[in-house]
N, C-alpha and C positions, 0 to 999 in steps of 0.2 A: 582707706587701710586696707588693703588686699590682704586676705587671710590664702597664706601660705596651702597645698593641696598639702606637700612635701617638706618638710625642713629637716637636712642634715648636723644635725651636728658631731660632729668628732672629735673627739677626746682624746689628752696623752695618754700610754699605759700605764696601770699604779696606781688610779688615781683613789682619794681618799673614800673609805666604806659612806660618810654619810651627804657625798656628790652623787654617789654611788642610787645613794635612796631616795637624792630628789630629783636623778635622771629619771626614775624608773617612779616616782611621782605625777611627772611631767610629758615622759615620752613614750609613742603606742608599742616602738619596733623597735628592736635592737640587731645591731649588726657585731659581731665578735670577732673583728682581723684578729690571731695568732700568725708567730711562724711557728712552723712543725720543729719544733724541741722542746724538751720536758721543762725548762726554765722560763720560757717565753708561755708555758703553753697552763701553767699555776695559776695566774691571776682570773685567766679563761674560765677555770673550772669555779674556779669560788664567786666570781661573776655571774655565768651561765646557771651555779646553785642560786646565789643570790634572787636572780630573776624567776628564777622555776619558784621561790617562795612564795613571790609576790604575784605571781601570773604574768608573768611578761610576756608576751611571743618575742623569741628571739635566735638568731642562728648565726652558728659559727661560721665564718670563711681565714679557708687556708693561704696566707699571702707569705709571700722570699719562699716558695718553692721550686726548687735546683730539680733537676732532673732525675736525677742517680735516686742513688739511697735515700733524699730528704723526702722523696714523692714515698717511698714503702712506710714510713716515719710518719707520715701525714695523713695516712693513712690509719696506721693505727691508731693516731694521734685523735681522729674521725670515730677510730670504733669506741674507744675511750668514754668521746662525749655524747655519743650515743649510745652507749649502755645507762648513762648519768638520764637518759630524756632530753641532749642539745638533740635541736635539728641539727646539719652544717651543708653547706654547699654544697652539689657533685663535684666541682670544678674548682682547682686552685687557680690563685695568679700565683704563675711560673714569676723567677728571678733572673731578667735576663736585661741586658743592658740594653731592652729596646724601652723594657719597662720604667725604669729606672730614668732614662733622657726622657719622657714622657712624663713623668711624676715632677721632674725636676723644669722644666718646662708648661707646664698646667696645661697640655694636652691628653687626647686619648690615644692610646696604643696603635690605635686606626690611621688617629691621625698623624702621626710619627714613621709610620708605614705606607706613605703614601693611597691606604685602599681605597679612602675617604678625600672630600673635597672642601 
């Protein structure tokens, strides 16, 4: 049986504390995606604090960011997370029809845009 180098376990948002504890016990690194608005950030703030207490490496990733005022909001959320000691990816996943189409078809943005064979 092959042992994977990397295994990605994608959960739904708003999972229960018990499930978070089980994940923290069995995972080495966490990527915490969040949309750049206050309501969606609350769960991420709590999850990041819980992972910090357990000394589990993690990093936040802003997704579904619109290019106008949403970027300013996203940067504000990043500052809050960093202030609490959570690392964040430097880039945001932008909200665009290309990103949504790639997600719907199970392809990458590069494949959808024709930049890759």
